C-alpha positions, -999 to +999 in steps of 0.1 A: +257+130+254+224+116+244+224+095+213+262+097+210+279+068+194+316+063+184+305+054+149+286+087+145+315+107+158+340+089+135+317+094+105+314+132+113+352+135+116+357+117+083+333+140+065+352+170+080+385+156+069+372+151+033+362+188+033+396+198+045+412+178+017+390+195-008+398+230+005+435+223+006+435+209-029+416+240-042+440+263-025+470+244-038+456+245-073+450+282-070+486+288-060+498+268-090+505+235-074+491+201-082+472+182-055+480+146-050+455+120-061+472+092-042+462+091-005+484+074+020+474+038+028+445+034+052+454+019+085+430-007+098+437-016+134+431-049+151+407-031+175+387+001+179+412+013+205+441+007+182+424+026+154+416+056+177+451+056+190+464+059+154+438+086+146+451+105+177+487+102+165+477+113+130+459+144+144+490+153+164+511+151+132+485+172+113+484+198+140+522+201+139+522+204+101+494+229+100+511+252+125+542+251+103+521+260+072+504+289+091+538+302+101+552+300+066+520+316+051+523+345+076+560+349+066+549+351+029+520+375+037+496+349+024+467+357+047+442+335+028+463+303+032+470+312+069+433+318+075+423+285+058+448+265+079+439+282+111+403+270+106+414+235+097+438+236+127+408+244+150+390+214+136+420+191+140+425+202+177+388+193+183+393+159+166+424+153+188+404+161+219+376+137+208+401+109+202+418+116+235+384+116+253+374+083+237+407+067+248+402+081+283+366+069+285+351+103+287 
């Protein structure tokens, strides 16, 4: 990939994650909930490899959670929420693939 840098890829993923957070907060507010304003603490690893390993684990957790949300939304006939989380899930799976590839040196 010409011009590819890990820094550029991580920045692009971070921007996508911020857009996910905004979309989820908007949906939650629409449904009558209150989005949190306190994010989890940020993990800063000792090395780039350690940080990417943590990112990969976080994506795995997010993928599992979003699949549960989609299932529940479908059970509640909430097609808008299910559609939102299917799109986010697609992005998360791509991020997971990116982190896996970086760890495998591809």
